[in-house]
C-alpha positions in Angstrom: 153.3 6.8 138.1 155.8 4.6 136.3 155.8 4.9 132.5 156.3 2.4 129.7 159.9 2.0 128.4 160.9 4.1 125.5 160.0 2.8 122.1 161.5 4.5 119.1 161.0 4.0 115.4 158.0 1.9 115.7 157.2 2.3 111.9 156.4 -1.4 111.6 153.1 -2.8 110.1 150.9 -3.8 112.9 151.0 -7.5 111.9 154.8 -7.6 112.1 154.8 -5.9 115.5 152.3 -8.6 116.8 154.5 -11.3 115.3 157.5 -10.1 117.2 155.5 -10.2 120.4 154.4 -13.7 119.7 157.9 -14.8 118.8 159.2 -13.5 122.0 156.3 -15.2 123.9 157.2 -18.6 122.3 160.8 -18.6 123.4 160.2 -20.7 126.5 157.6 -23.2 127.8 158.1 -21.9 131.3 158.3 -18.4 132.8 161.3 -16.6 131.3 163.0 -14.6 134.0 166.0 -12.4 134.2 168.0 -12.1 137.4 171.0 -10.0 138.2 172.3 -12.8 140.3 170.4 -15.7 138.8 169.4 -17.0 135.4 169.7 -14.7 132.4 166.7 -14.5 130.3 163.8 -17.5 132.3 145.8 -45.2 135.6 142.8 -45.9 137.3 143.3 -47.9 140.5 143.5 -47.8 144.3 147.1 -49.1 144.9 148.8 -47.6 147.9 151.8 -45.4 147.3 155.1 -47.2 147.5 156.4 -44.2 149.5 154.2 -43.8 152.5 152.3 -40.6 152.8 152.2 -39.2 156.4 148.6 -38.7 157.6 147.3 -35.2 157.8 147.2 -33.8 161.3 145.4 -30.8 162.7 148.6 -28.8 162.3 148.9 -29.6 158.6 147.1 -26.8 156.8 146.1 -29.2 154.0 143.4 -27.5 151.9 143.0 -24.6 154.3 143.7 -21.7 152.0 145.3 -19.6 154.8 144.6 -16.0 155.4 141.3 -14.5 154.1 141.4 -11.9 151.3 142.2 -8.3 152.4 139.5 -6.9 150.1 136.5 -9.2 150.3 134.3 -6.6 148.6 134.5 -3.6 146.3 132.8 -0.2 146.4 129.7 -0.5 144.2 130.9 2.5 142.1 134.0 0.4 141.2 132.3 -2.7 140.1 132.8 -3.9 136.5 130.0 -4.0 134.0 128.4 -7.4 133.5 130.2 -9.7 131.0 128.5 -9.8 127.6 125.4 -12.0 127.5 126.7 -13.3 124.2 130.3 -14.5 124.7 133.0 -12.9 122.7 134.4 -16.3 122.0 132.6 -19.7 122.2 132.1 -20.9 125.8 133.3 -24.3 126.9 130.8 -27.0 126.2 130.2 -30.8 126.7 132.5 -31.6 123.8 135.4 -30.1 125.7 134.9 -32.2 128.8 137.7 -34.7 129.6 137.0 -38.4 129.8 138.3 -41.2 131.9 141.7 -42.8 131.1 141.1 -46.5 130.6 144.2 -47.6 128.7 147.7 -48.6 129.9 149.3 -45.2 129.2 150.0 -43.5 132.5 152.5 -44.0 135.4 149.9 -43.4 138.1 147.9 -45.9 140.1 147.3 -43.5 143.0 144.5 -41.3 141.9 141.9 -40.9 139.1 143.1 -39.4 135.8 141.2 -37.9 132.8 142.2 -37.0 129.3 141.0 -34.4 126.8 138.8 -35.4 123.8 140.8 -37.1 121.0 141.4 -34.1 118.7 144.7 -33.0 117.2 145.2 -29.3 117.7 147.8 -27.6 115.4 147.2 -23.9 115.8 147.5 -22.0 112.6 149.4 -18.7 112.7 147.2 -15.7 113.3 149.6 -13.7 111.1 148.4 -14.5 107.6 151.2 -12.8 105.7 150.7 -12.5 102.0 152.5 -11.3 98.9 151.5 -7.7 99.6 153.3 -7.8 102.9 156.4 -9.4 101.2 156.4 -6.8 98.4 156.1 -3.9 100.9 159.7 -4.4 101.7 161.7 -5.1 104.9 160.0 -3.7 108.0 161.6 -0.9 109.9 163.6 -2.1 112.9 162.0 -1.8 116.3 164.4 0.2 118.6 164.0 -0.2 122.4 165.9 1.6 125.1 165.8 1.9 128.9 163.7 4.6 130.5 165.7 7.9 130.5 168.3 6.7 128.0 169.3 9.5 125.7 169.0 8.1 122.2 170.1 11.4 120.6 173.7 10.9 121.8 174.1 7.3 121.0 172.9 5.9 117.7 171.1 2.6 117.7 172.9 -0.4 116.2 171.5 -1.6 112.9 172.0 -4.3 110.2 173.8 -3.6 106.9 172.2 -4.6 103.6 169.1 -6.4 104.9 166.2 -7.3 102.6 163.4 -9.8 102.3 164.4 -13.0 100.7 162.8 -15.7 98.5 163.6 -19.4 98.1 162.2 -22.6 96.7 161.4 -25.5 99.1 164.4 -27.8 99.0 166.9 -25.1 98.3 169.3 -23.7 101.0 168.9 -20.0 101.9 171.8 -18.0 103.4 171.4 -14.6 104.9 174.4 -12.6 106.2 173.7 -10.4 109.2 176.3 -7.7 109.8 175.5 -5.4 112.7 176.9 -1.9 112.7 177.1 1.0 115.1 177.9 4.5 113.8 179.2 5.4 117.3 181.8 2.7 117.0 182.0 -0.6 118.9 180.9 -4.0 117.7 177.2 -4.7 118.5 176.2 -8.2 119.7 173.2 -10.0 118.1 170.9 -12.9 118.7 167.9 -14.5 117.0 164.5 -14.2 118.7 163.6 -17.5 117.1 164.6 -19.7 114.2 162.6 -22.0 111.9 163.0 -25.8 112.4 166.2 -27.0 110.8 167.7 -23.5 110.6 171.1 -22.4 112.1 172.6 -19.0 113.0 176.4 -19.5 112.8 179.2 -17.2 113.9 181.6 -16.3 111.2 184.1 -14.9 113.8 184.4 -11.6 112.0 181.6 -9.7 113.5 178.9 -11.3 111.3 176.7 -14.3 111.6 175.0 -16.4 108.8 171.4 -17.6 108.9 171.1 -20.9 107.0 167.9 -22.8 106.3 166.6 -25.4 103.8 162.8 -25.0 103.9 160.7 -28.1 103.1 157.1 -28.8 102.1 155.5 -27.6 105.3 157.3 -24.3 105.0 155.7 -23.1 101.8 154.3 -19.6 102.3 155.7 -16.5 104.0 157.5 -16.7 107.3 159.7 -14.3 109.3 162.8 -14.3 111.3 163.8 -11.5 113.7 167.4 -10.9 114.7 168.2 -8.4 117.5 171.3 -6.2 117.5 172.6 -5.1 120.9 174.5 -1.9 121.6 178.1 -2.5 122.6 177.8 -0.1 125.6 174.1 -0.4 126.8 172.8 -4.0 126.7 169.2 -2.9 126.8 169.6 -0.5 123.8 168.5 -2.8 121.0 167.4 -2.9 117.4 165.1 -5.8 116.4 165.2 -6.4 112.7 162.6 -8.6 111.0 162.8 -10.0 107.4 160.2 -11.9 105.5 161.1 -15.1 103.7 158.8 -16.3 100.8 159.1 -20.1 100.3 157.8 -21.2 97.0 156.8 -24.7 96.0 159.0 -26.0 93.1 157.3 -27.4 89.9 159.1 -30.7 90.5 158.4 -31.8 94.0 161.0 -34.6 93.7 163.6 -31.9 94.0 162.7 -31.6 97.7 164.9 -34.0 99.6 163.1 -36.6 101.8 165.0 -36.6 105.0 164.8 -39.7 107.3 162.7 -39.3 110.4 164.3 -39.1 113.8 163.4 -40.4 117.2 162.9 -37.5 119.6 165.4 -37.4 122.4 164.4 -39.4 125.5 166.4 -38.4 128.6 167.6 -40.9 131.2 165.2 -41.7 134.0 165.4 -43.2 137.4 162.4 -45.3 138.5 161.3 -47.6 141.3 160.8 -51.3 141.4 157.1 -52.0 141.2 156.1 -48.7 139.7 154.4 -48.5 136.2 157.0 -46.9 133.9 155.6 -45.0 130.8 157.4 -43.7 127.7 155.7 -41.6 125.1 158.0 -42.3 122.2 157.8 -39.8 119.4 159.2 -39.6 115.9 159.6 -36.4 113.9 160.0 -35.7 110.2 161.0 -32.4 108.7 159.1 -33.3 105.5 155.8 -32.7 107.4 154.7 -36.3 107.4 154.1 -38.4 110.5 156.5 -41.4 110.9 155.4 -44.6 112.6 157.2 -45.5 115.8 158.2 -49.1 116.6 159.8 -50.8 119.6 161.4 -54.1 118.3 162.7 -55.3 121.7 160.3 -54.1 124.4 160.9 -55.0 128.1 159.3 -58.2 129.3 155.6 -57.8 130.0 155.4 -54.4 128.3 152.4 -53.0 126.5 153.0 -51.0 123.3 150.0 -49.0 122.1 149.5 -46.1 119.7 148.8 -42.7 121.2 145.1 -41.8 121.1 145.7 -38.6 119.2 149.2 -38.4 117.7 150.1 -40.9 114.9 153.8 -40.2 115.5 153.7 -41.2 119.2 153.8 -44.8 120.6 153.2 -45.4 124.3 155.2 -48.1 126.0 154.4 -49.2 129.6 156.0 -51.8 131.8 156.5 -52.5 135.5 160.1 -53.4 136.5 160.4 -56.2 139.2 164.0 -55.8 140.1 166.8 -53.2 140.3 169.1 -52.8 137.3 169.2 -51.1 133.9 166.4 -51.6 131.4 167.2 -50.8 127.7 165.2 -51.0 124.5 165.4 -49.7 121.0 163.0 -47.3 119.2 162.7 -47.0 115.5 160.9 -44.1 113.6 159.9 -45.2 110.0 159.2 -42.7 107.2 155.6 -42.4 106.0 156.5 -42.1 102.3 159.6 -44.3 102.1 159.6 -47.1 104.7 163.3 -47.8 104.1 164.1 -44.4 105.7 164.4 -44.8 109.4 165.9 -43.2 112.5 166.6 -45.1 115.7 167.6 -44.5 119.3 168.2 -46.6 122.4 166.4 -45.8 125.6 168.0 -46.6 129.0 166.3 -46.5 132.4 167.8 -47.1 135.8 165.6 -49.1 138.2 166.2 -48.8 142.0 164.6 -50.4 145.0 161.8 -48.4 146.7 163.9 -48.3 149.9 166.4 -46.0 148.2 163.9 -43.2 148.3 163.0 -43.3 151.9 164.5 -40.3 153.7 165.5 -39.7 157.3 163.6 -37.3 159.6 160.2 -35.6 159.2 158.9 -34.7 155.8 159.0 -31.1 154.8 155.2 -30.8 154.6 154.8 -32.2 158.1 157.3 -29.7 159.5 155.7 -26.8 157.6 152.2 -27.9 158.8 153.4 -27.7 162.4 154.1 -24.0 161.8 150.8 -23.4 159.9 153.0 -22.7 156.9 152.7 -23.7 153.2 155.6 -25.3 151.4 154.9 -25.9 147.8 156.2 -26.8 144.3 155.1 -26.2 140.7 153.8 -29.4 139.1 155.2 -30.5 135.8 152.5 -30.6 133.2 151.5 -34.2 132.4 153.9 -35.7 134.9 151.8 -38.8 135.0 152.9 -39.5 131.3 156.5 -39.4 132.3 158.5 -42.6 132.8 159.1 -41.6 136.4 155.7 -40.2 137.0 154.8 -42.6 139.9 158.0 -41.6 141.8 157.5 -38.0 141.0 153.9 -37.9 142.3 154.7 -39.8 145.5 157.6 -37.7 146.5 155.8 -34.5 145.7 152.8 -35.6 147.7 154.9 -36.6 150.6 157.0 -33.4 150.8 154.7 -30.6 149.9 151.3 -29.2 151.2 150.9 -26.7 148.3 151.0 -27.3 144.5 151.0 -24.8 141.7 150.2 -25.3 138.0 153.4 -24.7 136.1 151.9 -24.7 132.6 148.6 -26.5 132.6 146.4 -23.4 133.3 148.2 -21.0 130.8 145.8 -19.5 128.3 147.6 -20.7 125.2 147.3 -24.3 126.3 143.8 -24.3 127.8 142.1 -22.4 125.0 144.3 -22.7 121.9 141.5 -22.0 119.4 138.2 -20.1 119.9 135.7 -22.7 121.3 138.4 -25.3 122.0 139.4 -26.0 125.6 141.8 -28.5 127.1 141.0 -29.0 130.8 142.4 -32.4 131.5 145.9 -31.5 132.7 144.6 -28.9 135.1 141.8 -31.3 136.3 144.5 -33.9 137.0 146.6 -31.5 139.1 143.4 -30.8 141.1 142.8 -34.6 141.6 146.5 -35.0 142.6 146.1 -32.2 145.2 142.9 -33.7 146.6 144.6 -37.1 146.9 147.5 -35.7 148.8 145.5 -33.0 150.7 147.3 -30.1 149.2 146.3 -26.4 148.7 146.2 -25.4 145.0 147.8 -22.2 143.7 146.5 -21.4 140.2 149.1 -19.9 137.8 148.6 -17.6 135.9 145.3 -16.0 134.9 146.8 -13.2 132.8 150.3 -13.1 131.4 152.0 -11.5 128.4 153.4 -14.9 127.2 152.0 -18.3 126.1 148.9 -16.7 124.8 146.8 -18.3 122.0 147.7 -17.0 118.6 144.0 -16.1 117.8 144.1 -13.4 120.5 146.5 -11.4 118.3 144.0 -11.1 115.5 141.1 -10.0 117.6 140.2 -6.2 117.5 142.0 -4.3 120.2 138.8 -2.9 121.6 137.6 -6.5 122.4 140.7 -7.5 124.4 139.4 -6.4 127.7 136.3 -8.5 127.2 138.3 -11.5 126.2 140.6 -11.1 129.2 137.7 -10.9 131.6 135.9 -13.8 129.9 139.0 -16.1 130.3 139.4 -15.1 134.0 135.8 -15.9 134.6 135.9 -19.3 132.8 139.0 -20.3 134.7 137.6 -19.2 138.1 134.2 -20.7 137.4 135.7 -24.1 136.7 138.4 -24.2 139.4 137.4 -21.6 142.0 136.1 -24.2 144.5 139.4 -26.0 144.3 142.0 -23.2 143.8 142.7 -21.2 147.0 145.4 -18.8 145.5 145.6 -17.2 142.1 148.4 -15.4 140.3 146.0 -12.9 138.7 148.5 -10.8 136.8 151.9 -12.3 136.1 155.0 -10.2 135.3 153.5 -6.8 134.3 156.7 -4.9 134.8 159.5 -4.4 132.3 163.1 -5.5 133.1 164.2 -1.9 132.9 161.3 -0.6 134.9 157.9 0.8 133.8 155.2 -1.3 132.5 155.9 -4.2 130.1 154.5 -3.3 126.6 152.4 -6.4 126.4 149.3 -7.2 124.4 147.3 -6.2 127.4 149.2 -3.0 128.2 149.1 -1.9 124.6 145.3 -2.3 124.5 144.3 -1.0 128.0 147.3 0.7 129.5 148.0 0.0 133.1 144.3 -0.2 133.9 144.3 -3.9 132.6 145.9 -4.9 136.0 143.1 -3.3 138.0 140.4 -4.8 135.7 141.9 -8.3 135.9 141.9 -8.2 139.7 138.3 -7.0 139.8 137.1 -9.7 137.5 139.0 -12.3 139.5 137.3 -11.1 142.7 133.9 -11.2 141.0 134.4 -14.6 139.6 136.1 -16.1 142.8 135.0 -14.0 145.8 137.0 -16.2 148.2 140.2 -16.5 146.3 143.5 -15.1 147.5 144.6 -12.8 144.6 148.3 -12.1 143.9 150.4 -10.0 141.6 153.3 -12.2 140.7 156.7 -10.8 139.4 160.4 -11.6 139.2 163.4 -9.5 140.2 161.4 -7.5 142.8 162.7 -9.1 146.0 165.8 -6.9 145.9 166.5 -3.4 144.7 166.2 -3.3 140.9 164.5 -1.0 138.3 161.5 -3.3 138.6 161.3 -2.8 142.3 161.1 1.0 141.7 158.0 0.4 139.6 156.4 -2.2 141.9 155.7 -0.3 145.1 154.2 2.8 143.4 152.1 0.3 141.4 150.9 -1.4 144.6 150.1 1.9 146.2 148.1 3.0 143.1 146.1 -0.3 143.1 145.3 0.1 146.8 144.1 3.7 146.3 141.8 2.5 143.5 140.4 -0.2 145.8 141.8 -3.0 143.6 141.1 -6.4 145.4 144.8 -7.2 145.8 145.6 -9.6 148.6 149.4 -10.1 148.2 152.5 -10.1 146.2 154.1 -13.2 144.6 157.9 -12.8 144.8 159.7 -14.9 142.2 163.3 -15.7 143.2 165.0 -17.4 140.2 168.5 -16.8 141.7 171.9 -18.5 141.9 174.1 -19.9 144.6 176.1 -16.7 144.8 173.1 -14.7 145.8 173.8 -12.5 148.8 171.2 -9.7 148.8 169.3 -11.1 151.8 169.0 -7.8 153.6 167.3 -6.3 150.5 164.9 -9.3 150.3 164.0 -8.9 154.0 163.4 -5.1 153.5 161.2 -5.6 150.4 159.2 -8.2 152.1 158.7 -5.8 155.0 157.7 -3.0 152.6 154.9 -5.2 151.2 153.9 -6.3 154.7 153.7 -2.6 155.8 151.2 -2.1 153.0 148.9 -4.8 154.5 149.8 -7.3 151.8 150.6 -10.9 152.3 153.9 -12.3 150.9 154.2 -15.5 148.9 157.6 -16.8 147.6 156.0 -18.2 144.5 158.9 -19.4 142.3 162.2 -20.3 144.1 165.1 -22.0 142.5 168.8 -21.6 143.1 171.1 -22.3 140.2 174.7 -23.5 140.4 176.2 -21.4 137.6 179.9 -22.1 137.8 182.6 -24.2 139.3 183.2 -21.7 142.1 179.8 -22.5 143.7 178.8 -25.7 145.4 175.7 -27.5 146.7 176.6 -26.2 150.1 176.4 -22.6 148.8 173.1 -23.5 147.2 171.8 -25.0 150.5 172.8 -21.8 152.3 170.8 -19.6 149.9 167.7 -21.9 150.3 167.9 -21.8 154.0 168.4 -18.0 154.2 165.4 -17.3 152.0 163.2 -19.7 154.0 164.5 -18.1 157.3 163.5 -14.6 156.0 160.1 -15.9 155.1 159.5 -17.7 158.4 160.5 -14.6 160.4 158.1 -12.4 158.4 154.5 -12.9 159.8 152.9 -11.9 156.5 154.9 -14.5 154.5 152.4 -17.3 154.0 154.1 -19.7 151.7 157.4 -20.6 150.0 157.1 -22.5 146.7 159.8 -24.2 144.7 159.6 -23.9 140.9 159.6 -27.7 140.6 161.4 -29.9 143.0 163.7 -32.2 141.0 166.4 -31.1 138.6 165.1 -33.7 136.2 162.4 -31.3 135.0 163.6 -27.9 136.0 163.5 -25.2 133.3 167.1 -24.5 134.4 168.1 -28.2 134.4 171.7 -27.6 133.3 172.3 -25.6 136.5 170.9 -28.1 139.0 168.8 -25.6 140.8 166.4 -27.7 142.9 166.5 -29.7 146.2 166.3 -33.1 144.6 168.7 -34.1 141.9 167.7 -35.7 138.5 167.7 -39.1 140.1 165.4 -38.0 143.0 168.2 -38.0 145.6 168.0 -35.2 148.2 170.7 -32.5 148.0 172.1 -30.5 150.9 169.4 -27.9 150.1 166.7 -30.4 151.1 168.2 -31.0 154.5 168.8 -27.3 155.0 165.0 -26.7 154.5 164.3 -29.7 156.7 166.5 -28.3 159.5 165.2 -24.7 159.3 161.6 -25.8 159.3 162.3 -27.9 162.4 163.8 -24.9 164.4 161.9 -22.5 166.6 
């Protein structure tokens, strides 16, 4: 069986180790994926849609979930024990139930929307560091190496002269990081995360300097972790954490009061006649909440405060003609009203006819083949300026929708006994309105977990995991046809990822999660979802033995989710076809769950991108067990790889050659 990657010198207090896991987990709001050829570490109403939605036909799969599970039941000897009668964490209750949206704050008139109860949730760190932790000295570095790497012949890189540091709020702290390698060579380095307002600057002499002026909200003990990378083996690394104690000065007036800023608002393209919504936010490093004003709103606009966040103002208007709409936004300091920050917001308005496309819609073509073509829905898209256009095009083009972020544990259950269901509920409502199948993502993942999980006793983690799976399935099982039960359990270098779950239960956590999912949702299609497994990689070498082991155990696994976060130079199509066939030969269904194709340099074009999209779709359509292909988003406007234009619609919702390539291939025999 595959083994976990080598971990050496793990002489780090448990709390610091967990902090590093959480820091790595917080690096991205979306799945973070590495690819050898892709991205490197990844209102209430009944108005008709402006874009016509084609009627569902008998050949459109709509809400038909597709193939039945391969393992509808388990041997009785393998059933899990009952969940505890007394929950390990408080169960959802009436106080968590969303309520109707009845204010002018959304861009949707197409279907019914709800919102969570009005409570501000600011999770407190589960890692309550204290003076004893600080005085214990700098933690030992955490050394990681690929499986089979001989650490006795190559010394790990390290940092010279590192120690914990202390500073008063309002003072600037500088820490020099100098990586060394006794074998020669100059190690690389990168920060795992930085506090707000901090920088990590290159000195162009092999060193970098961390600079930070902590303010009022930073008083206490925080950490930073910088990783040194071996000059010869990029996966041979030394992660060094230091503790920083921020003290409150006797004279608080010595802490500078910085002016607030208006958070960046990207440009949007919207349609004439659609509601346009902007959630305008101000930020203040001094830990106060600025007020946000709009001195020159568009004609007919409503400007209302956000129902939870004092620093957010919601502006909504309906443009009646094409053109450019501009208005100013001012953030005003809570302590000194003379301190302000400002920004100008510009929006392009186009006629609805500009978004009507030639030929049949993608979902209609897919439906004629009893195939599912899907996308991952941006969390809270109905609160975006272009939310109406986004929802109509997504409903028109796709018969499958996945929850990009709205079902992740850290969002849904940020504190014990607190649940946020509204965003996932709204995706379900969207799917019902447009007759789409729902793909739930993910039940269990090593990232975007609530901080409180890290302070629970290790021997309770299995119970918490099962409890969350059950709660998710009990609420959404009737509406979700497909589940990513376990997401990304394999390490980049092969073996099992040393996650919170693996560290607590070993590889058995995967089997346990699937069994609980089957008990909680007997009819759901249950997938293991992973990236960099569609072609031959160290991860692939772990995947197939894992699948065989799960099948031997009787694990209720129905299929494999293949993430393909790739680029326009991708050419390993034979390997993709072969690995799809390997899964099919095991009796497993195949789902392309997360497809995007980045344009990474000037040597690749949109035509190259279109070719990759078409080739992947072709492989899927020719493989009988490939049930669905799903884009990770559909417009570059909201892609997690936005700077690389990876999707089939551009940021202004104009179709790219890749769109027409999919349209053409779906229409062929």
